Legacy VTK file of the C-alpha trace (Angstrom):
# vtk DataFile Version 3.0
C-alpha trace
ASCII
DATASET POLYDATA
POINTS 223 float
119.767 58.613 132.641
120.649 62.288 133.308
123.287 62.304 130.565
120.870 60.823 128.040
118.233 63.417 128.884
120.638 66.288 128.482
121.775 64.928 125.073
118.159 64.628 123.915
117.282 68.155 124.952
120.294 69.640 123.196
119.484 67.712 120.074
116.177 69.474 119.786
117.710 72.921 120.282
118.372 73.594 116.609
116.952 72.983 113.191
118.554 73.274 109.751
117.865 76.268 107.459
118.786 76.175 103.802
119.351 79.378 101.878
120.962 80.249 98.565
123.301 83.097 97.546
121.653 83.984 94.239
123.179 86.912 92.396
120.065 87.760 90.433
117.263 86.237 88.353
116.579 89.024 85.804
115.288 90.639 83.774
116.040 93.633 86.041
119.389 93.935 87.752
119.304 93.408 91.504
120.424 95.929 94.134
123.251 93.758 95.577
126.258 95.914 94.570
128.408 98.748 95.902
129.898 101.962 94.659
133.418 101.055 95.716
135.812 98.354 94.607
136.074 97.208 98.216
132.335 96.427 98.107
131.435 98.724 100.982
128.768 101.314 101.472
125.067 101.281 100.573
123.482 98.606 98.403
122.986 99.874 94.891
121.716 98.506 91.633
124.168 96.159 89.889
125.579 96.798 86.444
128.058 94.819 84.368
131.540 95.159 85.877
129.963 96.336 89.156
131.287 95.282 92.618
129.285 92.944 94.831
128.466 94.486 98.185
130.233 92.858 101.090
126.927 92.968 103.095
125.099 90.798 100.558
124.491 87.293 101.782
125.259 87.986 105.470
122.733 86.407 107.898
123.053 87.652 111.457
124.075 84.896 113.802
124.539 82.335 111.000
127.003 83.380 108.260
129.284 86.243 107.274
130.128 86.264 103.575
133.451 87.816 102.425
134.162 88.355 98.657
137.769 88.971 97.530
140.324 88.839 94.685
143.619 87.735 96.313
145.797 88.692 93.335
144.435 92.236 92.965
146.006 95.125 94.801
144.079 96.747 97.655
140.709 95.638 98.966
138.917 94.229 95.961
135.477 92.582 95.989
134.249 90.421 93.230
132.576 91.814 90.112
129.029 91.236 88.854
127.788 90.432 85.331
124.224 89.825 84.114
124.215 87.131 81.368
126.299 85.112 78.986
127.744 82.676 81.557
125.696 79.826 80.041
122.116 80.109 81.194
122.984 81.767 84.540
121.695 85.323 85.225
123.785 87.345 87.685
127.223 85.807 88.368
130.338 86.890 90.203
133.771 86.880 88.502
137.287 88.176 88.992
139.731 90.384 87.127
142.905 89.121 85.557
141.920 87.875 82.165
141.652 84.323 80.883
144.614 82.842 82.782
146.377 82.365 86.186
146.111 86.036 87.155
142.363 85.563 87.553
141.613 84.307 91.115
138.313 84.581 92.967
137.543 83.760 96.607
134.394 83.642 98.683
134.588 82.959 102.455
131.522 81.627 104.273
132.276 82.352 107.881
130.102 80.431 110.400
128.617 82.652 113.123
127.102 79.908 115.350
127.569 76.282 116.313
127.591 73.699 114.906
128.783 75.593 111.786
127.501 75.287 108.270
127.355 73.043 105.203
128.038 74.024 101.594
125.450 72.014 99.662
126.099 72.989 96.036
127.059 75.757 93.570
126.937 76.593 89.889
129.806 77.637 87.566
129.122 78.946 84.134
131.512 79.906 81.210
131.484 83.073 79.115
130.300 83.509 76.400
127.846 80.603 76.520
130.556 78.030 76.085
132.824 75.621 78.142
136.103 76.666 79.778
138.603 75.086 82.121
138.984 76.238 85.769
140.364 75.080 89.139
137.761 74.871 91.905
138.885 74.331 95.520
137.048 74.360 98.836
138.898 74.693 102.139
138.001 74.485 105.820
138.516 77.978 107.218
139.549 76.665 110.666
142.238 74.189 109.580
142.943 75.313 105.985
142.420 71.672 104.959
141.449 71.192 101.375
138.042 69.453 101.308
137.338 69.454 97.585
139.365 69.906 94.341
138.258 69.911 90.706
140.358 70.810 87.679
138.566 70.699 84.315
135.836 72.126 82.113
132.744 73.875 83.312
129.792 74.987 81.232
127.851 72.625 79.036
127.644 73.795 75.389
124.810 71.456 74.480
121.882 73.076 76.138
123.905 76.038 77.325
123.808 74.884 80.973
126.112 75.738 83.815
128.015 73.019 85.747
126.521 72.046 89.144
128.773 70.903 91.918
126.959 68.910 94.685
129.464 69.186 97.493
127.820 68.630 100.949
130.940 69.904 102.787
130.638 70.892 106.435
132.766 72.954 108.848
132.363 74.268 112.351
134.191 77.469 111.454
133.331 78.103 107.828
134.309 77.320 104.267
136.454 79.006 101.648
135.511 78.719 97.929
138.228 79.507 95.328
138.242 79.215 91.610
141.155 80.138 89.366
142.550 79.887 85.870
140.144 81.543 84.959
137.741 83.303 87.309
137.341 85.969 84.614
135.450 83.895 82.104
134.024 81.488 84.714
131.322 82.899 87.033
129.650 81.583 90.131
126.005 81.592 91.168
123.469 79.695 93.354
125.659 78.911 96.335
123.426 76.747 98.583
124.217 76.812 102.326
122.779 74.840 105.221
123.028 76.250 108.730
121.760 75.273 112.175
119.099 77.676 113.482
117.986 77.674 117.128
114.251 77.305 117.590
112.592 79.482 120.302
110.369 76.673 121.503
113.363 74.439 121.787
115.029 76.852 124.147
111.912 76.656 126.395
112.075 72.867 126.321
115.783 72.880 127.012
115.540 75.292 129.925
112.610 73.385 131.374
114.485 70.161 131.157
117.552 71.572 132.727
115.426 72.956 135.544
113.874 69.526 136.097
117.328 68.011 136.377
118.323 70.626 138.911
115.315 69.692 141.064
116.217 65.957 140.835
119.786 66.750 141.764
118.705 68.734 144.852
116.432 65.901 145.955
119.274 63.447 145.690
121.522 65.662 147.787
118.838 65.849 150.511
118.637 62.058 150.548
122.389 61.786 150.873
LINES 1 224
223 0 1 2 3 4 5 6 7 8 9 10 11 12 13 14 15 16 17 18 19 20 21 22 23 24 25 26 27 28 29 30 31 32 33 34 35 36 37 38 39 40 41 42 43 44 45 46 47 48 49 50 51 52 53 54 55 56 57 58 59 60 61 62 63 64 65 66 67 68 69 70 71 72 73 74 75 76 77 78 79 80 81 82 83 84 85 86 87 88 89 90 91 92 93 94 95 96 97 98 99 100 101 102 103 104 105 106 107 108 109 110 111 112 113 114 115 116 117 118 119 120 121 122 123 124 125 126 127 128 129 130 131 132 133 134 135 136 137 138 139 140 141 142 143 144 145 146 147 148 149 150 151 152 153 154 155 156 157 158 159 160 161 162 163 164 165 166 167 168 169 170 171 172 173 174 175 176 177 178 179 180 181 182 183 184 185 186 187 188 189 190 191 192 193 194 195 196 197 198 199 200 201 202 203 204 205 206 207 208 209 210 211 212 213 214 215 216 217 218 219 220 221 222
């Protein structure tokens, strides 16, 4: 009975919170960018070719977001563009041209148990067309590949981006990569699900643990 009670209390200690990394909705450019290629410093207004700020998307205690271009020299964040990637406004892309030298990476590092879930994301193709890319998602803890897609993104009819419904979970975090090309293929609307502790649940949990301690002491006295 005591084990079942403990499990029940812990199950109520967290709730799920969904949030989306959205890189702008227009018509005005958002203030998500940085003055340096590393993506550090104060948040500033984005402009085409600007660098996304490494602080954007971080949620204390839940997720740390890291943007990078593995094939570029030095510390290089991802770049921002306003429109033209199908109907998306505000996307991230990588240098390197329309080919294998264009490689983009976003790490979603979990900051609390039981980790996080990548629900979905959008990829659009410049300029309002369809292009091929390689999309991969990895578990940050094990480096296991959880998802792979090679093919066209962007829907010419209706000028819509491609939506990937992933529902991939990890206790440590997830790595999103897209290549060949990440120059003319941009990302937006990364939907994440994290477990968030509820203050009232902490009270219930502590009260329940205290009750179990009292029961345990009474049993010791009887023994």
